[in-house]
C-alpha positions in Angstrom: -35.5 13.6 1.0 -38.3 12.8 -1.5 -37.8 16.1 -3.3 -34.0 15.7 -3.6 -34.4 12.1 -4.8 -37.0 13.1 -7.3 -34.7 15.8 -8.7 -31.9 13.2 -9.1 -34.1 10.8 -10.9 -35.4 13.5 -13.2 -31.8 13.8 -14.3 -31.8 11.5 -17.3 -28.0 10.7 -17.1 -28.2 9.7 -13.4 -31.3 7.7 -14.0 -29.7 5.8 -16.9 -26.6 5.1 -14.8 -28.7 3.9 -11.9 -30.9 1.6 -13.9 -27.9 0.2 -15.8 -26.0 -0.6 -12.6 -29.2 -2.1 -11.0 -29.4 -4.6 -13.9 -25.7 -5.3 -14.2 -25.1 -5.9 -10.4 -28.1 -8.3 -10.4 -26.3 -10.4 -12.9 -23.0 -10.2 -11.1 -24.5 -12.0 -8.1 -25.6 -14.8 -10.5 -22.0 -15.1 -11.8 -20.6 -15.2 -8.2 -23.0 -18.0 -7.2 -22.5 -19.9 -10.4 -18.7 -19.7 -9.9 -19.1 -21.1 -6.4 -21.3 -23.9 -7.6 -18.8 -24.7 -10.4 -15.8 -24.8 -7.9 -17.6 -27.0 -5.4 -18.6 -29.3 -8.2 -15.0 -29.6 -9.6 -13.0 -29.2 -6.4 -10.4 -31.8 -5.5 -12.1 -32.2 -2.1 -15.8 -31.0 -2.3 -16.0 -31.2 1.5 -13.2 -28.7 1.9 -13.0 -26.5 -1.2 -11.0 -23.7 0.5 -7.9 -24.0 -1.7 -10.0 -23.7 -4.9 -12.1 -20.9 -3.3 -8.9 -19.0 -2.6 -8.2 -18.9 -6.4 -11.3 -16.7 -7.0 -9.6 -13.6 -5.6 -6.4 -14.5 -7.5 -8.2 -14.5 -10.8 -10.6 -11.6 -10.0 -8.4 -9.2 -8.1 -5.0 -9.7 -9.7 -5.9 -7.5 -12.7 -6.5 -4.5 -10.5 -3.1 -5.2 -8.8 -1.2 -5.5 -12.1 -2.9 -2.9 -14.1 -5.0 -0.7 -11.8 -2.8 2.4 -11.3 -1.8 2.6 -15.0 -5.4 2.1 -16.0 -6.5 5.0 -13.8 -4.0 7.3 -15.4 -5.2 6.3 -18.8 -8.9 6.7 -18.0 -8.2 10.2 -16.8 -7.2 11.1 -20.3 -10.0 9.2 -22.1 -13.7 9.7 -22.6 -15.1 8.1 -19.4 -18.5 7.4 -20.9 -16.9 5.4 -23.7 -14.7 3.5 -21.3 -17.8 2.4 -19.4 -19.6 1.3 -22.5 -16.7 -0.6 -24.0 -15.8 -2.4 -20.7 -19.3 -3.5 -20.0 -19.7 -4.8 -23.6 -16.4 -6.8 -23.1 -17.6 -8.1 -19.8 -20.8 -9.4 -21.3 -19.0 -11.3 -24.0 -16.5 -12.8 -21.5 -19.2 -14.0 -19.1 -20.9 -15.8 -22.0 -17.6 -17.4 -23.0 -17.3 -18.8 -19.4 -19.9 -21.5 -20.3 -18.0 -23.3 -23.0 -14.7 -22.6 -21.3 -15.7 -24.3 -18.0 -17.5 -27.1 -19.8 -14.5 -28.0 -22.0 -11.5 -26.8 -20.0 -12.6 -27.1 -16.5 -11.5 -24.8 -13.7 -8.2 -23.7 -15.3 -10.0 -22.4 -18.4 -12.8 -20.8 -16.2 -10.2 -18.9 -14.1 -8.5 -17.6 -17.3 -11.8 -16.1 -18.4 -12.5 -14.7 -14.9 -9.1 -13.0 -15.1 -10.0 -11.4 -18.4 -13.4 -10.4 -17.1 -11.9 -8.6 -14.2 -9.3 -7.0 -16.4 -12.2 -5.3 -18.1 -13.6 -4.6 -14.7 -10.4 -2.7 -13.9 -11.3 -0.1 -16.5 -15.0 0.0 -15.5 -14.8 0.6 -11.7 -12.6 3.8 -11.6 -14.5 5.2 -14.5 -17.9 4.6 -12.8 -16.7 6.3 -9.6 -15.2 9.2 -11.6 -18.2 9.9 -13.7 -20.8 10.5 -11.0 -19.6 14.0 -10.1 -20.0 14.9 -13.8 -23.6 13.8 -13.7 -24.9 15.5 -10.5 -24.2 18.7 -8.6 -21.6 18.5 -5.8 -24.1 19.2 -3.1 -26.1 16.1 -4.3 -23.1 13.7 -4.2 -23.9 12.0 -0.9 -27.5 11.4 -1.9 -26.4 10.3 -5.3 -23.9 7.8 -3.9 -26.5 6.6 -1.4 -28.9 6.0 -4.3 -26.2 4.4 -6.4 -25.3 2.1 -3.5 -29.0 1.4 -3.0 -29.2 0.2 -6.6 -26.3 -2.1 -5.9 -27.8 -3.6 -2.7 -31.3 -4.0 -4.2 -29.7 -5.8 -7.1 -27.6 -7.9 -4.7 -30.7 -8.9 -2.7 -32.7 -9.9 -5.8 -29.7 -11.5 -7.6 -28.6 -13.4 -4.6 -32.0 -14.8 -3.8 -33.0 -15.6 -7.4 -29.4 -16.7 -8.3 -29.3 -19.1 -5.4 -32.5 -20.8 -6.4 -31.7 -20.7 -10.2 -28.1 -22.1 -9.9 -29.1 -24.8 -7.4 -32.0 -26.0 -9.5 -30.8 -25.6 -13.1 -27.0 -25.3 -12.8 -24.2 -22.8 -13.1 -24.5 -22.4 -16.9 -27.7 -20.5 -16.6 -26.2 -18.2 -14.0 -23.4 -17.2 -16.4 -25.9 -16.9 -19.4 -28.2 -14.5 -17.6 -25.4 -12.3 -16.3 -24.0 -11.9 -19.8 -27.4 -10.6 -20.9 -27.5 -8.1 -18.1 -24.2 -6.5 -19.2 -25.7 -5.8 -22.7 -28.7 -4.1 -21.0 -26.3 -2.0 -19.0 -24.5 -1.0 -22.2 -27.8 0.4 -23.5 -28.4 2.5 -20.5 -24.8 3.8 -20.2 -25.1 5.0 -23.8 -27.9 7.3 -22.6 -25.7 9.2 -20.1 -24.5 12.7 -20.9 -21.7 13.7 -18.5 -20.1 17.2 -18.3 -17.2 17.5 -20.7 -13.7 18.1 -19.4 -10.6 19.0 -21.3 -8.4 15.9 -21.3 -4.6 16.2 -21.5 -3.3 14.8 -24.7 -0.6 12.1 -24.6 2.7 12.7 -26.4 2.8 11.1 -29.8 6.1 9.2 -29.2 5.6 6.1 -27.0 8.8 6.7 -24.9 7.6 10.1 -24.0 4.0 8.9 -23.4 5.3 6.1 -21.1 7.2 8.7 -19.0 4.1 10.9 -18.7 2.0 7.9 -17.8 4.4 6.9 -15.0 4.4 10.5 -13.8 0.6 10.5 -13.7 0.5 7.2 -11.7 3.0 8.7 -9.2 1.0 11.9 -9.0 -2.2 9.9 -8.2 -0.4 8.1 -5.4 1.0 11.4 -4.1 -2.5 13.0 -4.0 -3.9 10.0 -2.2 -1.2 9.9 0.5 -1.0 13.7 1.0 -4.7 14.2 1.5 -5.6 12.9 5.0 -9.3 12.5 4.2 -8.6 10.4 1.2 -5.8 8.4 2.9 -8.1 7.7 5.9 -10.9 6.5 3.6 -8.4 4.3 1.7 -7.0 2.6 4.8 -10.6 2.0 6.1 -11.5 0.3 2.9 -8.3 -1.8 3.0 -9.3 -3.1 6.4 -12.7 -3.9 5.2 -11.4 -5.9 2.2 -8.9 -7.8 4.4 -11.9 -9.0 6.4 -13.6 -9.7 3.1 -10.8 -12.0 2.1 -11.2 -13.9 5.3 -14.9 -14.2 4.8 -14.6 -15.4 1.2 -12.4 -18.3 2.2 -13.5 -19.1 5.8 -17.0 -17.6 5.9 -18.0 -19.6 2.8 -16.9 -22.9 4.6 -18.9 -21.9 7.7 -22.1 -21.3 5.6 -21.5 -24.6 3.8 -21.4 -26.4 7.1 -24.4 -24.7 8.6 -26.9 -24.4 5.7 -29.0 -27.2 4.3 -28.3 -26.1 0.7 -24.9 -24.5 0.0 -25.7 -22.3 -3.0 -29.2 -21.2 -1.7 -27.7 -20.8 1.7 -25.0 -18.4 0.3 -27.7 -16.6 -1.6 -29.7 -16.1 1.5 -26.7 -14.7 3.4 -25.9 -12.3 0.5 -29.6 -11.2 0.4 -29.5 -10.5 4.1 -26.4 -8.4 3.6 -28.2 -6.5 0.9 -31.2 -5.8 3.1 -28.9 -4.4 5.7 -27.2 -2.2 3.1 -30.6 -0.8 2.0 -31.2 0.3 5.6 -27.8 1.9 5.8 -28.1 3.8 2.6 -31.6 5.0 3.4 -30.3 6.3 6.8 -27.5 8.2 5.0 -29.8 9.6 2.4 -32.2 10.9 5.0 -30.0 11.9 7.9 -26.4 11.4 6.8 -25.6 15.1 6.9 -26.2 15.1 10.7 -23.2 12.9 11.4 -19.5 13.6 10.9 -17.8 11.5 8.3 -15.3 10.3 10.9 -18.1 9.0 13.1 -19.8 7.2 10.1 -16.5 5.5 9.0 -15.7 4.4 12.6 -19.2 3.1 13.1 -19.1 1.2 9.8 -15.8 -0.5 10.7 -16.6 -1.3 14.3 -20.2 -2.4 13.7 -19.2 -4.8 10.9 -16.3 -6.1 13.0 -18.7 -6.9 15.9 -21.1 -8.7 13.7 -18.3 -10.9 12.2 -17.0 -11.8 15.7 -20.4 -13.0 16.7 -21.1 -14.6 13.3 -18.0 -16.9 13.6 -19.4 -18.9 16.5 -23.1 -18.9 15.7 -24.4 -22.3 14.7 -28.0 -21.4 13.6 -28.4 -20.4 10.0 -31.2 -17.9 10.7 -29.0 -16.2 13.3 -26.3 -16.0 10.7 -28.7 -14.3 8.3 -29.6 -11.7 11.0 -26.0 -11.0 11.7 -25.3 -10.6 8.0 -28.2 -8.1 7.7 -26.7 -6.0 10.6 -23.2 -6.3 9.0 -24.6 -5.0 5.7 -26.0 -2.0 7.5 -22.6 -1.0 8.9 -20.8 -1.8 5.6 -23.1 0.6 3.8 -22.2 3.4 6.2 -18.5 2.9 5.4 -18.8 2.4 1.6 -21.1 5.4 0.9 -19.2 7.8 3.2 -15.7 7.0 1.9 -16.9 7.2 -1.8 -18.3 10.7 -1.2 -15.2 11.8 0.7 -12.9 10.7 -2.1 -15.1 12.2 -4.9 -15.3 15.6 -3.2 -11.6 15.7 -2.2 -10.1 15.0 -5.6 -10.6 17.1 -8.8 -11.9 15.6 -12.0 -8.5 15.6 -13.6 -7.2 13.0 -11.2 -10.2 11.1 -9.9 -9.8 8.0 -11.9 -6.2 7.6 -10.8 -7.2 7.9 -7.1 -10.0 5.4 -7.5 -7.8 3.0 -9.4 -5.3 3.2 -6.6 -8.2 2.4 -4.2 -9.1 -0.6 -6.3 -5.4 -1.7 -6.4 -5.0 -1.4 -2.7 -8.2 -3.2 -1.7 -7.8 -6.0 -4.2 -4.2 -6.5 -3.1 -5.4 -6.8 0.5 -8.2 -9.3 -0.2 -6.0 -11.3 -2.6 -3.1 -11.6 -0.1 -5.5 -12.5 2.7 -7.4 -15.1 0.7 -4.2 -16.8 -0.5 -2.6 -17.0 2.9 -5.8 -18.2 4.6 -6.6 -20.6 1.8 -3.2 -22.3 2.5 -3.7 -22.2 6.3 -7.2 -23.6 6.2 -6.3 -26.2 3.6 -3.5 -27.4 5.9 -5.7 -27.3 9.0 -3.5 -24.8 10.8 -6.5 -22.6 11.7 -10.3 -23.1 11.8 -12.8 -21.2 9.8 -14.5 -19.9 12.9 -11.4 -18.4 14.4 -10.4 -16.9 11.1 -13.7 -15.0 10.8 -13.5 -14.0 14.5 -10.0 -12.6 13.9 -11.2 -10.5 11.0 -14.0 -9.1 13.2 -11.5 -8.1 16.0 -9.3 -6.4 13.4 -12.2 -4.3 12.1 -13.2 -3.3 15.7 -9.6 -2.1 16.3 -9.5 -0.2 13.0 -12.8 1.5 13.8 -11.5 2.6 17.3 -8.2 3.8 15.8 -9.9 5.6 13.0 -12.2 7.5 15.3 -9.5 8.7 17.7 -6.7 9.3 15.1 -8.3 10.3 11.8 -9.1 14.0 11.3 
């Protein structure tokens, strides 16, 4: 394992991508915690901020739903490295603009900037997934994805812990400011990558013809996803995970708020615990992942995460919540790394961005719909946060069992 990892890190393009994402994701945790602090501060009812919390997925995931499939088709014809650099530069500027927007325009102005931030994100995510096979050999993809995920979870741990303390002590403005700086650091490292070159299909000069070709490419990406059973199974598994994530965002946040002494630092602790669990999961895959079938790893990821959520929902002690979050992170890592590698290997470079954009569209649609419905239900008192999280856990358990016995 050490030799394979050393070879990957001797690859300057992979090393630059890894460091850039480490820094950028560290900053993302600060923005998330700063946004939570801003919402609780400005919520109509600070004791029950579920309706305002439900607006975060609206602003952050709606761009992927509106633009994702078309963006994927465009990215497949563009220089992916340039897409990554331009989108990260735009994200850095937008995060910094959140500070005056929130101070002068309140939550409505902040949500407009969050929408624009995640519009840039819609370009970045499929490009990041699509570029990795152009940086490392195919036989190293699982290890490369494990190490890339490891960068994310290490950054999540550090960003959640440091961000919780920072935002709680000095305010949400510093969280946004530091995140903006990390995007510019990421731009520097992304500029150092040198992916393999591919011939890109040129768009027709006339807009009407270009539009027809674009729609055809979007439909072709959907056809490839649905017709390939490994890709479709991975996509459905991720949709289930993100439905549970929507429930956790709205109901789980309320549970932590009620059970932790400090809300922001409490959320930071839970996110850090998830990150430690994901480190363990990615290390397991990097060292012994080839011994297990992809089907088993996906089923374990879904079922294990579901069981942890079911227990999490009725656990009053904060330390026990953190332990359950750690175990849930372990199982989530199994699912995320495995499905990423399956989709990268199954789809050729000419269509990867389209398929990954469709993945982002489907998962964001799932979490957005879930968060909106549950935000209304929790705000009206129709259901309780505990039963909401428990229901999400049972759903994941069922999905894991079905996936293992039905997916080939």
